[in-house]
C-alpha positions, 0 to 999 in steps of 0.5 A: 598546490603541488598536486597537478590535479588540484591545480588543474581544477582550481584553474578550471574553477577560476575560468569558470567563475569569470564566465557568467553565462557558463556559471548560470548554465551550471547553476541551472543544471544543478538546480534541475538535478536537485529538483529531479532528486527531490521529485524522486524522493517524493515519489518513493515516499508516496509509493511507500505510503501507498504500499503501506496503506494497501498492506494495512487494508489486506491485514484488516481484511484478513483479520475479519476473514479469520474471525468469520471463519473461526465463528463458522468453525465453532458453530458448524464445524467441518460442514462450514469449510466451503463457506469458509473458503468463500469467506477468504475470497472476500477482500472488501472490508465493507463486505466483511463488515456486513457479514460479521454484523449478520453472522452471529445471528444465523440459526443454520448453515444455510443462513450463514451461506446466505449472509456470506453470498449476499443473498436472501433476507438474512443479508439485507 
């Protein structure tokens, strides 16, 4: 108790504990502070989960794009470069899945273009 800072803190604490109203205000402030920290932690976790989900979706779309482009390259060579660029513009997984399901049945570069562009009887 020779340290004046500690002595002063203990004196203030004793006065504080005797005053119920002040103690209640303090407890409410502390609760609000903890609630805010908890809300921030929850928001951070939610944001991280959302970011992770977006990243996974981008990765899935990129994988499908690459599969389609590899097929076009193997089947039609450099003539398919324009279509490959169009494929890379598609980011919707459902649309890319439809393209994948149809692309392996095409007989020509024109049919492949119809599948990728979503036109013609090959696409429906």
